[in-house]
N, C-alpha and C positions, 0 to 999 in steps of 0.2 A: 158539720152540715153537708150534705148529700148536694150534689149540683144538678140542678134539674134538667138539662139539656145532655147531662155525660151518659152515653152508652154504658150499660151495665155490664154487656161482655160482647165477645167477639159476634156472636150469632144476631145480636140486636143491632151492633153496628154494620153489618152487612147488610141486614133487612133495610136500616135506613139510608144506605148507600143506594141499594134497589130502588127505595122509593124515590130518592132523589133522582135516580134516572129515570124511572116512569113518568115522573111529574116534567122532566124536560120533555122527554118523549111526547106526552100529551100535549104540552102546552107551548112548546115552542116549533113553528114550523118550518124553521130553518132546519132546526136538529133533523126532524123527519128526513127531509130533503138530503140532507149531509150522511144520514144513514142509507138512504137509498144508495146514493152514489159510493159510498164506502163499498157496500156491498157489490156493486157494480165492479168497482176498481179490483177489489179482490176476484174476483168471478173472471174477470178479464186477464189479470195475472196469470190465475191458473191455465186459461185457455192460450194465452202466449208463452207460456212455461217460463217466466221470469225467475231468475235465480234468486237464492236465499237473502242474498244483501239487497237486492231489488224489492224483494217482498218485505224484509224489515224496514226498508226506507217509506214503502207504502204505508206499513202499518203505524210507524213513528209519524209520519204525516197526518194519517186518519187520526190517530191520539192526540196530537196536537190540535188539530182541527176542531175535535169535541170536546178539548179542554178549554178553547177559545169560546165555544159556544156555551160550555157550562158557566164559566166566569161571566159572561157578558148576561147570563140568567140570574147570576148571585147579585150583579151591579144593579139590574134593573130592578130585581125583588128590596134590596136593601134601600136604593132611591125611593122606589113606591112606599116602602114603610114610613120613610123620614118626612115625606112630604107627598101631598096630592093638588098642591097647586104649582102653578108654573114657577120653576126656578132657573135660573140661567146656568149655576153650577151644577146642578141636577141634571140640567138636559146635555150638560157637556161630558160629565161620568158616564151617561147612559151612551152618547155618541160615541165618545172612546171606546166604549167596552164594545159596541156594534162595530165599530170601524176594525179594532182588532180580531173579531170573528171573521168578518169579509175579507181582511188583509191574509188571513190565515188558509182562508177557502181559496182565494186566487193563486197564492202558492202552491196550495194542493196541487190546481190544475196544471201550473208549469211543471211540479214535478213529474205528476202523470204523463204529460206530453214528453220529458226529458226520458221515462221508462218506458214507456209504452209505442211512440212513435216511430222509432228504430226496428221494433219488434214489427209493427205492422208494417212499415215501407218491406223490410224483408220477406214479409209473406207474399209481394206484389212483382218480386223480383225474380 
């Protein structure tokens, strides 16, 4: 018996993954904001000539923020599939997922400050 949702090949797996990214970009306002700031962080890193380790930290941070936003979208979608009526446990699941994404975004700001602020201060010395 063939599984209905299983990818038939690698090409289909990539296509489905891209569709998921497109869905989140189109439907999640916070993800679009995070994408903008991610691009900005990369450009600022290039301008400030941060080193490879600092770039690695920036890219890992961007990845974790995106991961948190994707997981938040998954939780919201599953909860919405389960119930359309108000449910306290559904609210908690959505709030915790959203809180996870928010905490990672806040951590990314701190990481950005730690990496970029010394470089910016150097420019004015």
